C-alpha positions as CSV (number, residue, x, y, z in Angstrom):
1,M,-0.2,0.0,0.0
2,S,2.7,2.4,0.7
3,G,4.4,1.9,-2.3
4,I,1.3,2.7,-4.5
5,M,0.8,6.0,-2.3
6,E,4.7,6.9,-2.9
7,R,4.0,6.4,-6.9
8,R,0.9,8.6,-6.5
9,N,2.6,11.2,-4.6
10,S,5.5,11.3,-7.2
11,R,3.3,11.3,-10.2
12,E,1.5,14.6,-8.6
13,N,4.8,16.1,-8.3
14,V,4.8,16.3,-12.3
15,D,2.7,18.8,-14.2
16,G,-0.1,16.8,-15.8
17,K,0.1,19.2,-18.7
18,T,3.7,18.8,-19.2
19,L,3.5,15.0,-19.2
20,K,0.7,15.1,-21.9
21,L,3.3,17.2,-24.1
22,V,6.0,15.0,-23.4
23,Y,4.0,11.8,-24.4
24,A,2.6,13.9,-27.5
25,R,6.3,14.8,-28.8
26,T,7.1,11.0,-28.1
27,L,4.1,9.9,-29.9
28,S,4.8,12.1,-33.2
29,T,8.7,11.1,-33.2
30,A,7.2,7.5,-32.8
31,F,5.0,7.9,-35.9
32,S,7.9,9.4,-37.9
33,S,10.3,6.4,-37.0
34,G,7.8,3.9,-37.5
35,L,7.2,4.8,-41.0
36,S,10.6,5.1,-41.9
37,A,13.3,3.4,-39.8
38,P,11.9,-0.4,-40.0
39,F,12.1,-0.1,-43.8
40,F,15.6,1.5,-44.1
41,G,17.4,-1.9,-44.7
42,L,14.9,-3.0,-47.1
43,F,15.2,0.2,-48.8
44,E,19.0,-0.1,-49.2
45,A,18.6,-3.8,-50.4
46,R,16.2,-2.9,-53.1
47,L,18.9,-0.2,-54.1
48,G,21.0,-3.4,-55.2
49,A,23.3,-3.4,-51.9
50,S,25.8,-6.1,-51.6
51,P,26.6,-7.7,-48.2
52,A,29.6,-5.5,-48.0
53,E,27.4,-2.4,-48.7
54,L,24.9,-3.5,-46.1
55,G,27.4,-3.7,-43.8
56,A,28.5,-0.2,-44.4
57,F,24.6,0.9,-44.4
58,H,24.4,-0.3,-40.7
59,S,27.9,0.9,-39.8
60,M,27.6,4.2,-41.0
61,L,24.0,4.6,-39.4
62,N,25.3,3.8,-36.1
63,L,28.8,6.0,-36.4
64,F,27.1,9.0,-37.7
65,S,24.3,8.7,-34.8
66,N,26.8,8.8,-32.2
67,I,30.0,10.4,-33.5
68,A,29.1,13.5,-32.2
69,Q,27.2,12.8,-29.3
70,L,30.0,13.9,-27.1
71,L,29.7,17.4,-28.4
72,W,25.8,17.7,-28.5
73,G,25.7,16.5,-24.7
74,Y,28.3,18.9,-23.7
75,L,26.7,21.7,-25.6
76,S,23.1,20.7,-24.2
77,D,24.7,20.8,-20.6
78,K,26.9,24.2,-20.9
79,F,24.4,26.2,-22.8
80,M,21.2,24.9,-20.9
81,R,19.4,25.1,-23.8
82,K,18.0,21.5,-24.3
83,K,14.9,22.5,-25.5
84,L,16.2,24.3,-28.3
85,I,18.7,21.6,-29.4
86,V,16.0,19.0,-29.6
87,F,13.9,21.5,-31.8
88,L,16.4,22.2,-34.3
89,S,17.7,18.5,-34.5
90,T,14.1,17.2,-35.1
91,L,12.9,19.6,-37.6
92,T,16.3,19.5,-39.4
93,S,16.3,15.9,-39.5
94,S,13.0,15.4,-40.8
95,L,13.5,17.8,-43.7
96,I,16.3,15.1,-44.9
97,F,13.5,12.6,-45.9
98,I,13.4,14.9,-49.0
99,L,16.8,14.2,-50.1
100,I,16.2,10.1,-49.0
101,L,13.9,9.9,-51.4
102,S,16.1,11.3,-54.0
103,S,18.6,8.2,-53.5
104,K,19.6,6.6,-56.8
105,T,22.3,4.0,-55.5
106,P,22.9,2.3,-52.4
107,L,25.7,4.9,-51.5
108,D,23.4,7.8,-52.2
109,F,21.2,6.4,-49.6
110,I,24.1,5.8,-47.1
111,A,25.2,9.3,-47.4
112,Y,21.9,11.1,-46.8
113,A,20.7,8.7,-43.9
114,S,24.3,9.2,-42.3
115,L,23.7,13.1,-42.4
116,Q,20.0,12.7,-41.0
117,A,21.6,10.4,-38.4
118,I,24.3,12.8,-37.1
119,I,21.8,15.6,-37.1
120,A,19.1,13.8,-35.1
121,S,21.7,12.7,-32.6
122,A,21.8,16.2,-31.4
123,G,18.6,16.0,-29.8
124,Q,19.0,12.5,-28.0
125,P,21.0,13.5,-24.8
126,A,19.4,16.6,-24.4
127,W,15.9,15.2,-24.8
128,L,16.8,12.4,-22.2
129,A,18.1,15.3,-19.8
130,L,15.1,17.4,-20.5
131,V,12.7,14.8,-19.5
132,G,14.8,13.4,-16.8
133,N,14.7,16.6,-15.0
134,L,10.9,17.0,-15.1
135,A,10.4,13.9,-12.8
136,P,11.1,13.1,-9.1
137,P,13.5,10.2,-8.7
138,S,10.9,7.7,-7.1
139,Y,8.8,8.3,-10.6
140,V,11.8,7.9,-13.1
141,G,11.2,3.9,-13.6
142,T,7.3,4.5,-14.4
143,L,8.1,7.6,-16.6
144,A,10.5,5.5,-18.5
145,S,8.3,2.7,-19.0
146,T,5.5,5.2,-19.9
147,L,7.3,6.6,-22.7
148,N,8.5,3.8,-24.0
149,L,4.6,2.6,-24.0
150,W,4.0,5.5,-26.3
151,N,7.0,4.9,-28.4
152,E,5.7,1.4,-28.8
153,V,2.1,2.2,-29.6
154,G,3.1,4.9,-32.1
155,V,5.9,2.8,-33.9
156,L,3.4,0.1,-33.9
157,A,0.5,1.9,-35.4
158,S,2.4,3.7,-38.1
159,T,4.3,0.5,-39.4
160,F,1.2,-1.3,-40.1
161,A,0.0,1.7,-41.9
162,A,3.0,2.0,-43.9
163,G,2.8,-1.5,-44.8
164,V,-0.8,-1.0,-46.0
165,L,0.0,1.9,-47.9
166,A,2.8,-0.2,-49.6
167,E,0.0,-2.4,-50.9
168,F,-1.7,0.4,-52.7
169,S,1.6,2.1,-54.1
170,A,3.8,1.8,-57.1
171,D,6.0,-1.1,-57.3
172,G,9.8,-1.0,-56.6
173,L,11.2,2.0,-54.7
174,G,7.4,4.0,-55.4
175,E,6.2,1.8,-52.3
176,F,8.6,4.0,-50.1
177,T,7.7,7.2,-51.1
178,L,4.4,7.9,-49.1
179,P,5.4,6.4,-45.8
180,F,8.9,8.4,-45.9
181,L,6.6,11.6,-46.9
182,L,4.4,11.1,-43.8
183,A,7.4,10.6,-41.3
184,L,8.6,13.9,-42.6
185,A,5.4,15.3,-41.5
186,F,5.2,13.9,-38.2
187,G,8.9,14.7,-37.6
188,I,7.6,18.5,-38.1
189,L,4.8,18.0,-35.9
190,A,7.1,16.4,-33.3
191,S,9.6,19.4,-33.3
192,L,6.7,22.1,-32.7
193,L,5.6,19.8,-30.0
194,V,8.9,20.5,-27.9
195,I,8.2,24.1,-27.9
196,P,5.5,24.4,-25.4
197,I,7.4,21.9,-22.8
198,P,8.9,23.9,-20.0
199,E,12.7,23.3,-19.2
200,V,13.6,22.8,-15.5
201,R,16.9,24.3,-14.8
202,V,19.3,22.3,-12.5
203,K,22.0,23.9,-10.4
204,S,25.3,23.6,-12.4
205,G,27.4,22.6,-9.7
206,N,31.1,22.5,-11.1
207,F,30.0,22.1,-14.5
208,H,31.7,25.6,-15.4
209,L,35.2,24.2,-14.7
210,G,34.4,22.7,-18.4
211,F,34.7,19.3,-20.1
212,K,37.9,18.5,-18.3
213,F,35.5,18.3,-14.9
214,V,32.8,16.0,-16.8
215,L,35.5,13.4,-18.0
216,K,36.9,13.6,-14.4
217,D,33.6,12.9,-13.1
218,I,32.9,10.1,-15.4
219,A,36.3,8.6,-14.4
220,H,35.3,8.3,-11.0
221,N,31.8,7.1,-11.6
222,E,32.4,3.1,-11.3
223,A,28.8,2.2,-11.9
224,F,28.7,4.2,-15.4
225,L,32.3,3.0,-16.3
226,K,31.4,-0.6,-15.7
227,F,28.4,-0.4,-17.7
228,I,30.0,1.3,-20.4
229,A,32.9,-1.4,-20.8
230,V,30.3,-4.3,-20.7
231,S,27.8,-2.8,-23.2
232,T,30.5,-1.8,-25.6
233,A,31.8,-5.0,-26.0
234,Y,28.4,-6.8,-26.3
235,G,27.5,-4.2,-28.7
236,I,30.3,-5.3,-31.1
237,F,29.0,-8.8,-31.3
238,M,25.4,-7.7,-31.3
239,S,25.9,-5.6,-34.6
240,L,27.6,-8.4,-36.3
241,A,24.3,-9.9,-37.3
242,W,22.6,-6.8,-38.0
243,P,23.8,-6.6,-42.0
244,M,23.1,-10.3,-42.0
245,F,19.6,-10.0,-40.8
246,T,18.8,-7.5,-43.7
247,Y,20.2,-10.1,-46.1
248,V,18.4,-12.7,-45.2
249,V,14.8,-11.0,-45.3
250,A,15.5,-9.2,-48.5
251,N,17.6,-11.7,-50.5
252,E,16.9,-15.2,-49.0
253,L,13.4,-14.7,-48.1
254,G,12.3,-12.0,-50.6
255,L,10.1,-10.3,-48.1
256,E,8.0,-7.5,-49.0
257,L,7.4,-4.0,-47.3
258,F,4.2,-5.3,-46.1
259,E,5.5,-8.6,-44.6
260,I,8.3,-6.5,-42.7
261,A,5.4,-4.5,-41.4
262,I,3.8,-7.5,-40.1
263,L,7.1,-8.4,-38.5
264,N,7.9,-5.4,-36.8
265,V,4.3,-4.8,-35.8
266,G,4.1,-8.6,-34.3
267,Q,7.1,-7.6,-32.0
268,G,5.8,-4.3,-31.4
269,I,2.3,-5.5,-30.1
270,V,4.4,-7.8,-27.5
271,R,6.4,-5.1,-26.4
272,T,3.7,-2.7,-25.9
273,L,1.9,-5.2,-23.6
274,T,4.9,-5.6,-21.8
275,Q,5.3,-2.0,-21.2
276,I,2.3,-2.1,-18.9
277,Y,4.3,-3.9,-16.4
278,A,7.6,-2.9,-17.2
279,G,8.0,0.2,-14.9
280,R,6.7,-1.4,-11.9
281,L,8.7,-4.6,-12.2
282,I,12.3,-2.9,-12.9
283,D,11.4,-0.3,-10.0
284,H,10.8,-3.3,-7.8
285,Y,13.3,-5.8,-8.8
286,G,15.9,-3.3,-10.1
287,R,17.5,-2.8,-13.3
288,K,20.4,-5.4,-13.6
289,P,18.5,-8.6,-13.9
290,F,16.6,-7.4,-16.9
291,I,19.5,-6.0,-18.6
292,A,21.5,-8.9,-18.1
293,Y,18.6,-11.6,-19.1
294,G,17.8,-9.5,-21.9
295,R,20.8,-9.2,-23.6
296,I,21.6,-13.0,-23.0
297,L,18.1,-14.0,-24.8
298,L,19.0,-11.8,-27.9
299,T,21.5,-14.8,-28.8
300,F,18.5,-16.8,-29.9
301,F,17.5,-14.0,-32.8
302,T,20.9,-15.0,-34.5
303,L,20.4,-18.8,-34.1
304,V,16.8,-18.4,-35.8
305,Y,18.3,-16.5,-38.8
306,A,21.0,-18.6,-39.0
307,F,19.0,-22.2,-38.8
308,F,15.6,-21.6,-39.3
309,P,15.2,-18.7,-42.0
310,D,11.3,-18.8,-42.5
311,F,8.9,-16.2,-42.1
312,T,6.7,-17.6,-39.7
313,I,9.3,-19.3,-37.4
314,I,11.1,-15.8,-37.5
315,L,7.7,-14.0,-36.6
316,A,7.0,-16.4,-33.6
317,V,10.1,-16.3,-32.1
318,S,10.3,-12.5,-32.6
319,M,7.2,-11.9,-30.8
320,F,8.1,-14.1,-28.0
321,L,11.6,-12.5,-27.5
322,S,10.1,-9.0,-27.6
323,I,9.1,-9.5,-23.8
324,P,12.5,-9.5,-22.5
325,V,13.5,-7.0,-25.2
326,A,10.7,-4.4,-23.8
327,L,12.1,-4.8,-20.4
328,L,15.8,-4.5,-21.4
329,N,15.2,-1.4,-23.2
330,T,13.3,0.1,-20.1
331,A,15.8,-1.1,-17.7
332,I,18.8,0.8,-19.7
333,L,16.9,4.1,-20.0
334,A,15.9,4.1,-15.9
335,Y,19.7,2.7,-15.2
336,L,21.3,5.5,-17.3
337,I,19.2,8.1,-15.6
338,D,20.0,6.5,-12.1
339,V,23.6,6.7,-12.4
340,T,24.2,9.9,-14.1
341,P,24.5,13.4,-12.1
342,P,21.1,15.8,-13.2
343,E,23.6,18.4,-13.9
344,V,25.6,16.8,-16.7
345,R,23.2,14.1,-17.3
346,G,23.5,15.4,-21.0
347,S,27.2,14.7,-21.2
348,Y,26.7,11.2,-19.5
349,T,24.3,10.3,-22.1
350,A,26.5,11.5,-24.9
351,V,29.7,9.4,-23.5
352,Y,27.7,6.5,-23.5
353,N,25.9,6.8,-26.9
354,L,29.2,7.5,-28.6
355,S,30.7,4.3,-27.0
356,I,27.7,2.2,-27.8
357,G,27.7,3.9,-31.3
358,L,31.3,3.1,-32.3
359,A,30.6,-0.8,-31.1
360,F,27.7,-0.9,-33.3
361,S,29.5,0.7,-36.2
362,I,32.7,-1.7,-35.9
363,G,30.5,-4.6,-35.6
364,S,28.3,-4.0,-38.4
365,M,31.1,-3.2,-40.8
366,V,32.9,-6.0,-39.6
367,G,30.3,-8.3,-40.1
368,G,29.4,-7.1,-43.6
369,I,33.3,-7.3,-44.7
370,F,33.6,-10.7,-43.1
371,A,30.5,-12.0,-44.8
372,Q,31.8,-10.7,-48.2
373,L,35.2,-12.2,-48.1
374,L,33.7,-15.5,-46.8
375,S,31.3,-15.8,-49.5
376,V,34.4,-16.1,-52.2
377,F,35.2,-19.4,-50.8
378,L,31.9,-20.5,-49.1
379,G,28.9,-18.6,-51.2
380,E,26.9,-15.9,-49.7
381,S,24.3,-17.9,-48.0
382,E,26.9,-19.9,-45.8
383,A,29.0,-17.0,-45.1
384,V,26.0,-15.0,-43.5
385,K,25.3,-18.1,-41.6
386,L,28.8,-18.2,-40.2
387,V,28.5,-14.6,-39.2
388,L,25.5,-14.9,-37.8
389,I,26.6,-17.6,-35.7
390,A,29.6,-15.8,-34.6
391,S,27.2,-12.9,-33.2
392,G,25.2,-15.4,-31.2
393,V,28.4,-16.7,-29.4
394,G,29.7,-13.2,-28.7
395,R,26.2,-12.1,-27.4
396,F,26.0,-15.0,-25.1
397,I,29.5,-14.9,-23.5
398,F,29.3,-10.9,-23.1
399,G,25.7,-11.0,-22.0
400,I,26.4,-13.0,-18.9
401,L,29.2,-10.8,-18.0
402,H,26.4,-7.8,-17.7
403,F,25.8,-9.6,-14.2
404,K,28.8,-8.0,-12.9
405,I,27.5,-4.4,-13.7
406,S,26.9,-2.7,-10.3
407,E,22.9,-2.0,-9.6
408,S,22.2,1.8,-9.6
409,R,23.0,4.2,-6.9
410,R,19.5,5.2,-6.6
411,M,18.2,1.8,-6.2
412,N,20.6,1.5,-3.4
413,E,19.4,4.5,-1.5
């Protein structure tokens, strides 16, 4: 009973109108993402990308999503203008859909998608810091869960809509036109919804000493450093499989945009239902168990794609594994908020995103190149399978190491 009262009191400390704006912006961003992101890989493959080019696509997208995170996070904390950064990055990155639709070759799309990613990345640490400062500590887990819930609902609805729209669109690349234009429209709406959200100012502490102080503070944050180290190692092996997933669904299975939408919608339904309980479970049992078990279970994704490349099987397993994935995503968000000081949360988040982004970039590039080289001796199909197996082994080993991370400071208080 006391736990219920504590959550209720915490929620009352957050302005209702502000929460609605935060949720509306999250939903609009989710619509934009759901109409575009699930189909980027297929779009690249339809442009004629090879395994190496698919690897370069995933690599560059992750690299440019995170390479400037350190700069964006630092500027967000230093100038205390998080809302402005979120607005400009969301608006500008959305307009780049116009360039994306003009892509003629795989390299064209890689260039435009990379540009969009680096601009969109400016708003990520600023948005987390902006939202994190609006909620009291005891409500963080619930807020993180609710935000993920709205995100899942938006992505779920818009991805399904994109698949339906594709059935009535022109064949080939023409089926991507309307979904990407709608993604542009919702991105603009998301940027406008940021404007009325209040920006809570926090004490700057010693931040005036500059970025050296931030790095020094991070160097003494043992929980944060452990989490980055293990997550980065895991991320390399996790991303080895991403170009291979795209290859399997586009080339071996020959899936259409509607089937990709069904695959994403099936996973999204399960994640959405799981989000209803995620916040309470994570606040009660802690973040670490859900992070560790979630990342270990992601091993099965690679094994299914390697040994059972069938749409029905992939759909069923993906839906089942969406339960731990939903808990994992919420736990990571809550963990980062817990172990980062409010006055420099943007910089901390940027360091984490940069580290993970580099890991994802390296892993994707290595996976694509490795598959391309092996295909000379084994053929593309067998080469892809071998890379998937290597990714699975790495995911399992480094997933176990997540049990070594520290539980967050806030959970221990």
